[in-house]
N, C-alpha and C positions, 0 to 999 in steps of 0.2 A: 388416656384411658377413656373409653366410652362409658357413660353412666346412665343407667335406666332406673328410674324410681317409679313405683306403682303404689298408689294409695287408694284402697277400695273399701267401701262399706258393705256393699251388697255382693251377692254371689257372682263369681267369675271363674271361668276355666281358661287357662292360658297355656299355649304350647310354644316353647322357644327352641329353635333348631339352628345350629351353626355347623358349617362344613368348611373348615380351613379359613385362612386369611384373617384370623382374628388375633390381635395382639393382647389387648387387655380390656376387660369389660367388668363393670360392677352393676349388679341388679339388686334392688331393694324392694321388697314386697311387704306391705303393712296392712293389717286389719285394725279394728278398734283396739284389740288387746295384745297383739303380738307383731313382731317384725322379724323377717328373714332377709338377711343381706349377704350376698355372695360376691366374692371377687374371683374372676377367672383370668389366669395368665396362660394363654393357649398358643401352641405352635401351629404352623400352617397345616400340619398333618392331623390335627385334632378334629374329632367329631363329638358334638354335644347335643343332647336332647333333654330339655327340662319341661316337665308338665306341672303347672301350678294351679291349684284350686284354692280360691279364697271364699270364705263364707263368714257369716256373722260371728261364729265362735273362734275363728282362727284361720290357719293356712296349712295346706298340704302341698309338699314339693316331692315329686318323683324325678330322679335324675339318672341319666346314663351317659357315660363319656368314655372315649377311647382315643388312642393316638400314639404317636412316637415323638421323640424330641423332648424339649423342655416344657413341662406342663405343670400347673398348680391350680388347685381350686380350694378356696377357704370360705367357710360360711359362719356367720354369727347369728344367733337366735336369741331373742329377748322377749320377756313377758312382764307381768306385773311384779313378780318377786323372784325372778330367776334370770340367768343368762347361760348360754351354752355356745359351743363352737366345734367345728371340725376343720381339718386341713389334710390335704393330700398333695404330694409333689413327686415328680419323677423326671429323670433325664433320659429315659429309654422308653420301652414299651409300657403302656399303662392302660388300665381299664378301671372304671368305677361305676358301681351301682349303689344308689343311696336313696333314702326316703326321710322326709321330715314331716312330722305332724306337730304344729305349734299352736297353742292356745294361750290365753292369758294366765292360766294357773299352772301350766307345765308343758313339756314337750317330750316327744319320743323321736329319737334319731337313730338311724342305722346306716352304716357305710361298709361296703364290701369292696376291697381294693386288691388289685393285682398289678405289681409294678416291677420294673427292672432298671438297672443302672444305679444311680444315686437316688434313693427313694425314701419316703417316709409317710406315715399316717398317724393322726392323733384325733382324739375326741375328749371333750371335757364338759362339765356342768357345774354351776354354782347356785346354791339355794339354801335357805334356812341356816345361814351362818357356816355352811360347810361346802365342800367341793369334792368331786371325784373325776378322775381322768385316766386315759390309757394312751400309750405312745409306742411306736415301733419304727425303726429306721435301718437302712442298709447302705453300704458304700460298695458300688460296683458289684451288684448282685441281684437277688430276687427277693421280693417281699409279697406275701399274701396275708391279708389281715381282715377279719370281720370284726367290726367294732360297733357296740350298741350303747345307747345312753337313754336313761329315763330321768327326767329332772322335774321337780315341782316342790313337794314338801322336803325333799332332800335330793341327792344325786346318786344314781347307780350307773356305773360304767363297766363295760366288759370288753375283752378282746380274745380272739382265737387267732393266733399269729404263727406264721412260719417264715423264717429268714435264713438265707444262706448267701454268702458272698465274701468280699475282701474283709469286711468288718461289719458288725451288726450290733444293735442295741434294742432294749425294751424298757418301758417304764409303766408303773401303775401307782396311783396315789389316792389316798382317802384322807379327808381333812374335816375336823370338827372344830368348834371354838377352843377345845381343850386338848386335842390330840391330833397328831399327824402320823400316818403310816405310809411310807413311801418305799416302793420296790424299784430298783434299777439294776440292769444286768447288761453285759456286753462281752464280745470276743474281739480279738484284735487282728486276725489275719486269715488268709485263705484256708479252707478246710474246716472252718468253724460254722456253726449253725445254731439257731434258736427255735424251739417249739414251746409255745406258751399259751396257757388258757388261764386268764386272770380276771377277777371281778373285784370292784372296790365300791364301797358305800360311804358317802360323806353327808354330813348334816349335823344334827344335834349329837349324834354318836357316829363312830366309824367302824368299818369292818373290811377285811381283805381275805379273799379265798382264791385258791387255784394252784396251778403247777407251772414250773418253768424248767425246761431242760436246755442246757447250754453245752455244746460239743459232746453230747451224749451223757452228760452228768445230770442226774436229777438234783438240781440245786434247790428247788423249793416245792413243797406240797402242803396240803391242808394240815397235816400233823405238825410240821415245823411252824407254820403260821399260828396254829392254835397254841403251841407252847410259848412262842414269843409273845403273843397277846396276853395269855394268862399270867405270865411272869413279868411282863413289862420289859422284856429284853429287846435288843436290836441284834442284828447279825451281819457279819461281813465275811464273804467267801472269795478267796483268790486262788487261782490254779493256773497250771501251764499245760499246753498240749503241743503236739507236733503238727505244724502247719504243712501245707503242700510244699514239697521240696526239702522237707526235713528240718526246716527252721523251727525254733521255739517260739511259741506265741502264748498269749495269756487270755484267760477268761475270768470274769468276776460277777458276783451278784451281792447286792447289799439290801438289807431291810432295815430302814430307820423307823423306830417306834418311839416317838417323842411325846411326852406329856408336857404341854406348854406351861401348865400351872406349876409344875414341879421345879424346884431349884436345882439346876444342873451345874455341878461344879467339877471341873476336870483339872486336877493338879498336875502340872507338867514336870515338876522337879521334886519328886518324893525325897524325903530326908533320911529314910532308913538306910543304915549301912549294910552293904552287901556281905553275904557269907562267902568264904573261899570255897568254890564248888569243886572244881576238878583241877588239880595242880600237879606239877612235876618239878621238884626242886624249887618250889615257890613260884613257878611259872606254868601257864597253861601250855600244853604241848603244841597247840596250833597257833600260837601268837606270833605275829610278825611285827616287830617293834616299829618300823617305819614303812607301813604298807603303801603300795602304789595307789593311784587314783586321786580324784579331786575331792577335797572336803565338802564341796557344795553339792556333790552328786548323791542326793537322797530325796525321798518323798515321804512325808508324814501322812498317815491315814488316821481315821477316827478310831477312838478306843485306845486303852493302854492297860497294862497290868498294874494292879494295886500292889506296890512293893511291900506293904505290910502283910500281904497274904500271897506269897509267891505261888506260881502254878506248879502243881504236882503233875508230871507227865506220866502217861501209861503207854505201854506197848501191848497191843492185842496179840496174843500167841495162839495161832490156829493153823489150819492146814494151808492157808494161802501163804503164810510166812515160810513154813517149811518147804512148800513146793518151789519157792524161789531159791532153795538151797541155803537159806539164811538161818543162823542159830539165834535163839532169843537173846543170849548173852552178848553176842557181837553186835546185834541190831540195836539193843537197848543202849549199849555203850556208844555206838555211833550217834544216836540221837542225843544222848547225854553230853557227849563232847560238843555237838552242835549247840545245844542249849548253853553250855558253859562258856562257849566262845562269845555269845552275846552278853552273858552275865559279866564276863571279865572286864568289859570296856565301860561299865557304868557302876556307880556307887549304889544303885538300887538293886534290891533282891528281886529277880524276875522269875527264877525257877528254883525248885528244891534241888537237893544235891544228887539225886539219882532218878532213873526211870524205872517204874515198877512194871514188871511183866505180869499180865493177868489175862487169862482166857475168857473171863466173863465180861470184861469191859469192851465197848465197841465205839467206833467213831460214828458221826452223823446221828447221834442220839443225844438229845438235850437232857443230860442227867447230872451235870455238874462235874463230870470227869473229862479231863483233856487227854484224848486217846489218839495215838498214832496206830494206823491199821493198814494192812494190805488187803486189797480186794479187786476183782476185775471191774473195770469201768469201761462201758461202751464208748466208742469214739476214740479220739487220739489224746485224751487228757493224760498227762504224766503224773501229776499230783495236784492236790488242792488243799487249802486251809479254810476252815469255817470257824469264825470267831463269833461268840455271843457276848454282848456287853449290856450292863444295866443302865438305868437312867442317869447314873453318875458318870457314864462313859468308861467304867472299868470292865475289863474282860473277865467273865465268870467261867468261861469254858472255851477251849480252842482245840478243835479236832483236825487232824491231818490224815488224808487218805493217799496212799501210794498205789498206783495202778499196777496190779499184778500181771497184766497182759504184757508188761515190759520185763526185761531181764534186769535184776538188781544184784548188787554186791556190796559187801562192807570192806572189800580190799581195794585200796587206792590203785595199786599197780594193775590189777585186773581191769578196773574201769578205764584206766588210761590206755591200756593196750587195745581195748575194744573199739576205740575211736568213736565213742558215743553210743554204741549199740547196747552196752550194759551200763546202767545208771548207777552212780555212786550214791549210796544211801546218805552218808554224812553230808555230802555236798547239797543234795536236794533238801534234806532236813534243815540245814543251815539257812537256806533260802526261805523255806516255808515257816520256820520259826521267826524269821524276820517279819513276816506278816503277823504272826502271833504277837510280836512285840509292838506292832502298829506301824511298820514301815511298808511302803508301797513299791511296786515294780518300776523300774526305770525304762525298760524297753517299750513301754506303752506310750511314752512321751513323744511329742512331735519330733521328727528327724532334725528339725532346726534347733532343738534344745540340746546343748552339748552334753547334758547328763545322760541322754539316750545312748550315746556312743562311748560312755565310760565303762568299758567291759572289765575293769579291775574290780568292780563292785559285785558282791554276791547277790544283790538285789537286781542285777541285770540278767542277761540270758545265761542259760546253762551251756557252757562251752567245754565241759569236761570236769574231772574231779579237782576240787580245791577246797581247803578246809580253813581258810582264814578270811577275815573281813578286809575290805578295801577302806581307803581313807574316808570315802563318802558314807559307807555303812557305819563306821565308827562315829563320824560326826552326827549322823542321823539318830543313832541310839542315844547319844549324849544330849542331843537337842531335845529328845523326848523325855529322858529320865535323869539327866545330869551326868557329869563326868565322874 
């Protein structure tokens, strides 16, 4: 690596230009009160132009870069009481336009990135006991992201990002000495995309604002964030969509809202004895005594149901439900059977004994009601679950949305005969209620992980109608709540 260090006290204007044949360069520019240090890993096809102005009060850097191949540029900025950084990498086409104004008491940073291939961009700042940052990445796709940072008495970071490709992710964080708000979202396969506009503030206090749309689903907005902040809640959202080629893929978004000073206690084995929910001759009608699958095939997520306060589930009855040709009684029964299947395999009380039909209750509204609802969802999302949990990690509400743009049925044989074209409500509800209970998807695991190919588990891909849990599903629910 070539290293260039510049230490200046007086005014200087410097122009740095490279055109190819550069492997690795580090440039460090310092004034009395601030330092800007950049690492460049550039391909032969890269072109870079840096304009650097140094004056008594600090440093100004204006940068333009473009190229193909494997390229990365990372910058660290420091002053009297703050630090900040940016990073961009790409394995395909890339372009970058950025500016840095650094002084002893603070800095303003902006970077506008367009990349393809495997690519990512991030920006962060640390000051006054807190921090704020933004991140976005894509695998085998395209990324466009405008990220800004102001850091000094605190840190304010923002991003306006669009991602599409084989898989993608985003992140936003705000940190104070007593609180953390962290947003993370992703999708897992071709056909997915992300559009996000987020801002975060860290320092003596924290704040988070903005929107995030993943595969056409409005996963986050200011109203949701406001409710989470005012109630001290966190949120976890998991959903499935049809990827290119008709395969099932997953998307998710999590908002962690953690008060560091609070005592967070998450009991993993509640002792309350379960009620007998839905039985037939003393047995649940969908129980398989020795189910197939591997008992190690499960993933535990954050949050759990407080068994001393089982969740009451609701079904929204409206025109979207009837347009599917579904009756309220058959639909509520299918969801109730799915809930009872999870409840059967643990001594904890997870759900009450019936699903209440109510036209006034709706999903995606933070109101303390756990509602299953049908509605049209843009994009290819099939269904998703949105969990809200308190500082103790207990789920206070779990909403499930089924995309009414698909055909649905409560009849097992109809779903089976359709070869996947008509979705079976009880099967999808069984999977989504697994998320309500705190279990994660298996098909998002690396292909090298044997759990990813254990298709006997309901927490794996939708492959057609099935109403029972696999050995891994059962082991997972019992690991979470006890046998």
